[in-house]
N, C-alpha and C positions, 0 to 999 in steps of 0.2 A: 489451595490458592494462597499466595502471599504477595503483598505489595512490596516492591523493592525500588531502589534507585541506583543508577550507575552514572559514571562521569562522562561528559562530553565537553571537551575544552574546559571552560570555567564554570559550567553549570551542570545540573543533574537532570537525567532523563528518568521519567517516572514509568514504571513497568509493572506488569503482573506476571508472576511466575506460577505455573501450574504443574502439579506432580502426578505421576501415575498412582493408581490404586496400590495400596500396600507398599508405598515408597519407603525405601531403606537407605538412610544416609551413608551406610557403610559400603553400598554398592555404587557402580557407575552406570550411567544411562545415556542414551543418545538424546540430543536436545535440538529443538527447532525454534528459530527466531521467527515470529509472526508479525507481519507489518500491515498496518491499516490503510484503507483507501485515502485519497485526497479528501480533506475536510472531515475525516472520521477520527476515531480515537481507539485506544486499546480495549475499551469496554464494549465495543460493538463487534462487528463480524470477525475481526482478526483474533480477538481474545475469547469472546463468548460463544463462537461457533467453531472455528477451525482450531484455535488454541485449546479449547476445552475438549474437543473430540480427539485431538492428537494426544493429549495427556491421558485420556481414557484408554487410548490404544497403546500406552506404554512409554511415551516420550515425555521428557521435560519440555515445556513450552514457555517462551518468553515473549509476551506481547507488550509493546511500548508505545507511548505517545511521542509523536515526532517532536523534535526540538522546536521551541517557540510556540508550541501548541499544547492544548490539554493541560495536564498537570505537570508537564515537563518545564524546565527552565529555559532561558534564552530570551534575549531582547533583540529587536522589537518583537512584540507579540503578534500572533496571527501571520507570521512569515512562512511562505512556502518556497523554500530555497533548495533546489535539487542537490547541490553539493553537500549541504548540511544534512539533508535527509539521507543521502548515501553514507555519509560518515556515521550517522546514527547506527547503521547496521554494523559497522566495524567496532564501534564502542560496545554494542550489544554482544558481539563475539568476544571482545576483551573481557566483559563481565562474566560470561559463561565459563571462560577458562579459569576464573578464580574460584569456581565452585568445585569442591573435591568430588562431588557425586556426578559431575558431567564428564563424559569421555570426550576429550578435545579432538579426537580423530573422527567423531561421529556427530558433527554439528551440521544441521541443514537450515534452509531458509524457505519461508512461504510468504507471499505477499498477495493482497487482494486489491484489484483495480490499480490505481496509481502506485500503491504499495508493491504490486507485482512488478511493475516496470522498474521501480527503484530496487527491488530485490534482485532482479536479473542484472541490473547495472552494477550493483554492489558485488555480486558474486564474481563478476569479471576480474576484479582486483582483490577480492577477499578470498584467499585460497583456503581459509578455514571452513568455508561453506562447502560441504562435500556433495550436496544434492539440492536442487532448486525446484520449487513449485510456484507457478503463478496461477491465480484464480481470477478470471476475467481481467488479466493484467493489461493495463493501459499505459501507453507512452504519453505522459503528461505534456511533454514538450510538443509533440505532434498535435495534441488536442488544443494547446494554447495557440499554435500557429494557424490552425484552421479557423479558430474563433467562430464567427458567424458564417463561415464558409465563403466569404467574399474573397476574391483573388488577392486583395491587398490587406487581408485581415491582420497578418503579423505586423506589417509596417504601421498600420493604423493603431494597433495596440501599443507598439513601442513608442510611437509619437505621444500618445496619451500618457504613458508611464513617464516619459521624459518631462512633459509639462508638469505632471504632479510632483515629481522629485524637485524640480525647480521651485515650485510653490512651497513645498515643505522645507527646502533649504533656506527659504526666505521667510519662514515663520508660520506658514499655514499648518493647520492640524492635519495629521495623517488621515488619508482617506481609507476607511475600512469598508470594503464592499462585501457582497455575499457570493457564495458558491452557487446556490440554487435559490429559487423563489422562496420567500419565507413561509408561505402557506399555499394551500390549494387554490384559494381565490385569486391570489396574486399571480399564480402560474397561468390560470385561465385568462385573466385580464391581459397578460403579456402575450397571449396567443401561442403558448408553448405546449405542443401536443405530442412530441416525440416520446416513444416509450421509455427511453432512459431518463428523460427529464421528468416525466410524470412519476415514474417510480422513485427517482431520487428525492423528490419532494415528499412522497409518501413515506419513504424510509427515514429521512432525516428530520422531518418536522411533525411527525405524529408519534404516538406511543409505540408504534412498531419498532423504531430503532433510535429515536432521539435520545440524546444524553447531554448532560451539562458540559462535558469535556469536548463536545462537538458543537460549538455555538454558531456555525455557519458564518464565520467572519474571516475575511481575507485582506491582508495588507496590500493594496493595489500597487503602491510604489515599489514593492519588492519583487515584482513579477518578471522583470526583464530577463533574469537568468533562466527562468522557466521557459520563456519563449525561445531561447537559444539552446535548450537542452534536448538531447536525443537519447532516451533510455537505452536504445538498442545499438548505439554506436560502438563499433568494434566487437560486437557479439560473434561475428564470423571468425575472429581471431582469439578472443579471450574467454568466451563463455564455453568452457569445455566440460563442466560438471554434468552429471546426469540431470536431465531436465524433463519435467512434466508440466504441460500447459492445459488449463481447463477453460473452455469457453462455452457460452450458450448459443443456440442457433436462432434465437429471437433477437435479431440485430437492431441496435439503436444507434443514435448519433454519437455516443461516446466512443465508439469504434473499437471496443475490446475484442470483438470477433476478428476484425481485420488485423489488429495488432498481434493477436495470438498467433495467427498464421505467419505474419511477418517474422516474429521472433523464432518460431519453429523453423522456418526456412533459413534464417540467417545463422542460428546458433551453431557453433563448432562442436557441440556435444556429440560424442559418438553414440551415446544412448539418450534418445529423446523421443517423447511421445506427446501426442495432442489428443485430448478428450473433448468431444463435442457433446454437451448434455442436451438431448433432444427436448424441445419445448420450453427451454429455460431462457429467461432474459438475464441481462446483466445483474439486476438487483435480486432476482430469484436466487442467484448463487451467493448472495450475502447471507440469507437467513432462512429461506424457505426449506422446510424439512426434506421434501422429496428431492429437489435438485441438489441441495448441499449433501444429502445422503448419497446420491449417485456419484458426486464428485469425490467424496471421501472413500467410496468403495475402491477407487483407483489410487487416490493420494496416499492412503495408509499403507497399502502393499508396496507402493513405490518407495516410500521412506523406509519401510522395513527392509526392503531389498538393498537399498544403497547406504543406509546408516546402520543396519544390523539390529 
């Protein structure tokens, strides 16, 4: 494993590159870009579960912190901007092509949760990605528009964002909100009991998955673009690479099960598969050995078939 940085516009993106056993710089290898979930970082599921396992299977893997987040550069901090997130993938591909031991014709991409939605979106216009995997891939724009599932959730959210931007333009401090309740007690007090919410709090705010680069902070005034984003827009025309989708059948409010089937049905890929991991929840497929192991039993052969 090696910590590296690559350019995105005027700042650098922090990443971890992992190598196969008995790596030989004189040879060339297939490579996979691994993207983390919304609110996550490279040191969690994208790097330490899927990136690590794929490296052990013979691939070079590159897991990165999204711009404006974690150890990556970019101002303002804690921004979740879809266009920037998608461009991160293109910059990651740029970086991999500079490495003499990476075969430029054998680069794939894998994303988890929101990173899966972004990975699919990036692959539509980044033809250097030859194979695509999403693990509980979620369409972040769809989730933002649903909000609290009220009919006018999107408009209510956009009105609040507009008011906050006006306040900040006139001197107010930026409003930094949270992705999930900061602890189990706060979740219970808020009356939040959906399985995805319960397990998100457990993953991000306890030793199970918490990490300093994933501080549960979100710049509220920067969310308008996310509300108008559709990760799967034009998939029926532009997503043609081989595609493998992983979902769990314990369905929660974040909607990755629904999103997985929507992407599968829309994608123009001639070769596409969907894997439903029985008994697995959204967050089980982040780090739990049995469900992630089942996912990898199909992910690794998929990448070996399509990346060589």
